[in-house]
N, C-alpha and C positions, 0 to 999 in steps of 0.2 A: 495510472491509478488515481482516482479522484474521489471526492466526497460529494454526496447529495443529501441535503437536509434543509428543513425550513429555518432559515436564519432568524426570521422574526420570532419564531416560537422558542428556539433554543438560545438565542442571544449570542451564539458563537461556540466554537470548540477550541480549547487551548492545547490539548494534547490527545493523541489517539494512536493505537497500535493497529496498523493495517496489514492484512495478510492476503496474498494473491496466490491462488492455486493455479498451476499450469500443467500441461500434459506434453509428453514426448510427441514430436521430435524436438520441441523447444528445450533449450538447455542454457545453463549459465556455467562458465568455467569454474572449477573447484567447488567448494562446499562450505557450509557453516558461515563463519564470520571472516573468511579469508579476504585479503585485500582485493583480489580479483572480483569477488562477489560484490564487495562494497563499491567498487568502481563502476559497476553496472547500474547503479541507482543514482538518479539525478533529482535533486530537490527542485520542485516546481511550486512550492508553497509560498514563495515570496520572501521579502525582506523580514528579518527578525525570526525566521523559522530555522529549525535544525532537524536533521534526520539522524537517528542513532539506532543501535541494536539491529542493524541490517544483518539478516541471516537467511541463507538458502538451506532448506532441509528436506528430508525424506519423511513424509507424514504417514506413509502406509507400509513402511519397512520392506520395500522391494529393492532397496539399495540405489534407487534413482531419486534425486531431489525433485520435488514437485510443488514446493511452496517457498515463496520469498516473502519475508516480513520486514517491517521497519516501523519504528516509533517516530512520530512526527510531533514536534513541539513548537509553539509560537511564544516568544518571550514577552511580547505585548500585542494585544489585539487577538484576532481570531484566525484559525485555519478556515477560511471561507469555503463554501461550496465551490467545487471546480477542481482542476488538476492539483495533485499533491506531490506525486513523484512519478518518474518514468523509469522503467526497467528495460534494459537492452538484452534481448535473448539472442542466442545463436540458433539457427535452424538451416537445414539444407536448402539450397537454391531451388526455387520453384514450389516450395511448400505453401499450401494454402492454409491459412489460419483464420478462424472466426472468433468473434468475441464470446460465442457460446462455449468455446473450449476453455474458458477461464471462469473461475468463481472467486469471489472476494468476500472477506468478512472483516470485522473490526472488534476490538476489545479495548477496555480501559479508557474510554472517552471521558474527558473532563471538561467542565464548563470554564468560563473565563476566570472564576475564582480558584480554579484548580481542584474543585470537588468533583467526584464522579457523578455522572448523570444518574438519576433514578431510572430504573429499567424502562418505564413508560416513555421517557424522553430519549434514552439511548436507542430504543427501538425505532425512532424516527430517523436515525442516521443510517444512510446507505452508502455503499461504495460503488464506483463506476469504473468500468474497464473500457479504454479506448485504444484502438490499434493504429499504428502508423508504421510505415516502412522507412528505412534509413535514407 
């Protein structure tokens, strides 16, 4: 999961909540904020960054988790465009997965002063999904 935005226009992002929606047969062991869920998320945002609020949840009440979310913060500087965190999913061997099977969204983006972006600027921030095999 990564960010895509015009750095020159926004000046940087100090914090953001990123949500990644996924479909079966992809799965993450356990649910909610369980330690096994948190262990599946790796910080890629670089030095001075932290990830918190990691949660795997069911967004459509079918009893199957389908969204993982995490808040990313940078103590100094910016969460620059590029990779932010990696999620490791379980799936049956031989399963073909495409990026089109994922959707992502963001909320609560803040500028380098810690203030929320006005909607016009927040709308310039996009998220990016990249797939890789173990």
